[in-house]
C-alpha positions as CSV (number, residue, x, y, z in Angstrom):
1,M,-69.8,92.0,41.7
2,K,-68.7,91.8,38.1
3,Q,-65.2,92.9,39.1
4,L,-65.0,90.0,41.7
5,M,-66.1,87.4,39.1
6,L,-63.4,88.8,36.6
7,V,-60.7,88.2,39.4
8,V,-61.8,84.9,40.1
9,I,-61.8,83.8,36.4
10,S,-58.2,85.4,35.8
11,M,-56.9,83.5,38.8
12,S,-58.3,80.2,37.5
13,V,-56.9,80.9,34.0
14,L,-53.4,81.6,35.5
15,G,-53.7,78.3,37.8
16,F,-54.4,76.2,34.9
17,T,-51.6,77.5,32.7
18,A,-49.1,77.1,35.5
19,S,-50.1,73.5,35.9
20,C,-49.7,72.7,32.2
21,G,-46.3,74.2,31.9
22,Q,-44.9,72.4,35.1
23,T,-42.0,69.9,34.5
24,V,-42.4,66.6,36.4
25,T,-39.3,65.9,38.0
26,P,-38.8,62.3,39.3
27,T,-38.0,61.5,42.8
28,G,-34.7,60.1,44.0
29,N,-36.1,56.6,44.4
30,E,-37.5,56.7,41.1
31,Q,-34.2,57.7,39.5
32,A,-32.3,55.0,41.4
33,Q,-34.8,52.3,40.2
34,A,-34.5,53.5,36.6
35,G,-30.8,53.4,36.7
36,S,-30.6,50.0,38.1
37,Q,-32.8,48.8,35.3
38,S,-30.8,50.5,32.4
39,T,-27.3,49.8,33.7
40,P,-26.1,46.0,34.2
41,P,-24.7,45.0,37.5
42,A,-21.1,45.3,38.1
43,N,-20.5,41.6,38.2
44,E,-22.3,41.0,35.0
45,S,-20.9,41.7,31.6
46,P,-23.0,43.2,28.7
47,V,-24.3,40.7,26.3
48,Q,-22.5,41.0,22.9
49,E,-22.1,38.9,19.8
50,S,-18.7,37.1,19.9
51,T,-16.5,37.6,16.9
52,D,-13.9,35.0,18.1
53,G,-15.8,31.9,17.2
54,G,-14.4,31.7,13.6
55,S,-11.0,32.3,14.8
56,N,-11.2,29.5,17.5
57,E,-12.4,27.0,14.8
58,K,-9.5,27.9,12.6
59,A,-7.1,27.5,15.3
60,E,-8.6,24.1,16.1
61,N,-8.6,22.9,12.5
62,K,-5.0,24.1,12.1
63,S,-4.1,22.1,15.2
64,E,-5.7,19.1,13.9
65,T,-4.0,19.5,10.5
66,S,-0.5,19.7,12.0
67,E,-1.3,16.6,14.2
68,T,-2.2,14.4,11.3
69,K,0.4,16.0,8.7
70,E,2.6,13.2,7.6
71,D,6.3,13.4,8.0
72,P,7.9,13.9,4.6
73,S,10.9,11.7,5.6
74,A,8.6,8.9,6.9
75,K,6.6,9.0,3.7
76,A,9.7,8.9,1.6
77,S,11.2,6.0,3.4
78,N,7.9,4.0,3.1
79,S,7.6,4.8,-0.7
80,S,8.5,2.3,-3.5
81,P,12.2,2.6,-4.6
82,Q,12.7,4.9,-7.6
83,A,13.8,3.1,-10.9
84,V,17.3,3.2,-11.6
85,K,18.1,5.6,-14.6
86,P,19.1,3.6,-17.8
87,G,22.9,3.3,-18.1
88,T,23.6,3.7,-14.4
89,T,24.7,1.0,-11.9
90,P,23.2,0.9,-8.4
91,R,26.0,1.3,-5.6
92,F,26.0,0.3,-2.1
93,E,26.2,3.6,-0.8
94,D,23.1,4.9,-2.7
95,Y,21.0,2.7,-0.5
96,P,22.4,3.0,3.2
97,A,21.0,0.9,6.1
98,K,18.4,2.8,8.2
99,E,20.1,1.5,11.5
100,I,22.9,-0.4,12.8
101,F,21.8,-3.1,15.2
102,T,24.4,-4.1,17.7
103,G,22.4,-6.1,20.3
104,K,22.0,-9.6,21.0
105,T,20.0,-11.5,18.1
106,A,16.4,-12.3,19.1
107,P,15.0,-15.7,19.2
108,L,14.0,-16.9,15.7
109,K,10.5,-16.8,14.4
110,L,10.3,-19.4,11.9
111,N,7.5,-19.7,9.3
112,E,6.3,-22.3,6.8
113,D,9.0,-21.3,4.3
114,T,11.8,-21.2,6.7
115,R,10.9,-23.8,9.2
116,M,12.6,-26.6,7.1
117,F,16.0,-24.8,7.3
118,R,16.0,-24.4,11.1
119,T,19.5,-25.7,11.5
120,R,21.2,-23.4,9.0
121,L,19.3,-20.4,10.2
122,S,20.0,-21.2,13.9
123,Q,23.7,-21.5,13.1
124,A,23.8,-18.2,11.2
125,A,21.9,-16.4,13.9
126,K,25.1,-16.9,16.1
127,G,26.9,-14.3,14.0
128,P,26.4,-10.6,13.8
129,P,24.4,-8.7,11.2
130,N,26.1,-8.6,7.8
131,F,23.4,-7.0,5.8
132,A,21.1,-3.8,5.8
133,G,22.3,-2.8,9.2
134,R,20.3,-5.3,11.2
135,Y,19.9,-8.4,9.2
136,I,22.0,-11.7,8.8
137,L,22.0,-13.0,5.2
138,V,23.1,-16.6,5.0
139,T,23.4,-18.9,1.9
140,W,23.9,-22.6,1.4
141,G,24.1,-25.1,-1.6
142,C,21.3,-26.5,-3.4
143,G,23.1,-28.3,-6.1
144,T,26.0,-28.0,-8.6
145,D,27.1,-24.3,-8.7
146,C,23.8,-23.3,-7.0
147,L,23.0,-21.2,-3.9
148,M,19.8,-20.5,-2.0
149,G,19.4,-18.7,1.3
150,G,17.7,-16.8,3.8
151,V,17.6,-13.5,5.9
152,I,17.3,-13.2,9.7
153,D,16.1,-9.8,11.4
154,A,18.5,-9.7,14.3
155,K,16.4,-7.2,16.2
156,T,13.1,-9.0,16.0
157,G,13.9,-12.7,14.9
158,D,11.8,-12.7,11.8
159,T,13.0,-14.9,9.0
160,T,12.5,-14.8,5.3
161,M,13.7,-16.6,2.4
162,I,15.7,-15.2,-0.6
163,P,12.9,-15.7,-3.2
164,F,15.0,-17.4,-5.8
165,S,18.1,-19.6,-6.3
166,I,21.3,-18.3,-7.8
167,C,23.3,-20.4,-10.1
168,C,25.6,-20.7,-13.0
169,Q,28.0,-17.9,-12.7
170,D,29.5,-16.6,-15.8
171,I,32.8,-18.4,-16.6
172,D,34.3,-15.2,-17.7
173,A,33.3,-13.4,-14.4
174,Q,36.0,-12.1,-12.1
175,E,37.3,-14.7,-9.7
176,D,36.5,-12.4,-6.6
177,M,32.9,-11.8,-7.8
178,E,30.4,-13.6,-5.4
179,K,27.1,-14.9,-6.2
180,V,25.7,-12.9,-3.5
181,D,27.2,-9.8,-2.6
182,V,25.9,-7.7,0.4
183,R,27.3,-5.0,2.8
184,K,26.5,-4.5,6.5
185,D,25.8,-0.8,6.1
186,S,23.7,-1.0,2.8
187,R,20.3,-2.3,1.8
188,L,21.4,-3.2,-1.7
189,A,21.9,-6.9,-2.6
190,I,23.6,-7.9,-5.7
191,F,23.0,-11.4,-7.2
192,N,25.4,-12.7,-10.0
193,G,24.0,-15.5,-12.1
194,L,20.9,-17.1,-13.3
195,L,17.8,-16.7,-11.1
196,N,16.0,-19.9,-10.6
197,E,17.7,-21.2,-13.6
198,E,15.0,-19.6,-15.8
199,E,17.1,-17.0,-17.6
200,S,18.8,-17.4,-21.1
201,E,22.0,-15.6,-20.0
202,V,24.0,-15.0,-16.8
203,K,23.3,-11.3,-15.6
204,T,23.9,-9.2,-12.6
205,H,20.8,-8.4,-10.6
206,Y,20.5,-5.5,-8.1
207,Y,17.9,-5.7,-5.5
208,L,16.8,-3.5,-2.6
209,F,15.8,-5.1,0.5
210,E,13.0,-3.2,2.3
211,N,10.6,-4.2,4.9
212,G,11.4,-7.8,4.7
213,K,11.3,-8.0,1.0
214,F,13.6,-8.0,-2.0
215,T,12.5,-5.5,-4.7
216,P,14.3,-5.7,-8.1
217,L,16.1,-2.3,-9.1
218,S,18.0,-3.2,-12.4
219,M,20.0,-5.8,-14.1
220,N,22.9,-6.0,-16.5
């Protein structure tokens, strides 16, 4: 009887030990289910932090900068003329016309300053440009040895007045020296005499014609 009880106890101990050391192996269904949860589907990319955002922003900013960047040549053409160096005389070739207009002169656009000179400007508009590539400069008498005048934009029809009268040419001046000297291919205009009769002596005045306005460069 004692031997039988020892055998039973020994078998129980061995069975308990075997159950504790057994490795649990998942079934095939459990393995497939676990794999589907840990691996993303083939049509779905893994989520990761993008590192391209900064480069895209830089590219966009660079694009905007290039679109808004001013053209240096355009900026130079719109800037104020540089002062002429002392001792130098402006030359026609130093201020070339930006374009040479060869089309038909546009209908005149008169303003309150030019309206009273309609006849003279209309007559001048029949001729070709003679100043700064696309302009028609015309003068007429305003008294003894005095001139005044206006400018017509042949391309647009806009009109403007020369902002002063020119008179009293120096008696010692060359016979071929004109009170108003201009060239078709240059924006430089030279006025010889007193401007508005307000000066104490006769001088030669050099003006640049830009955007419909005369800007003084120098005088001598």
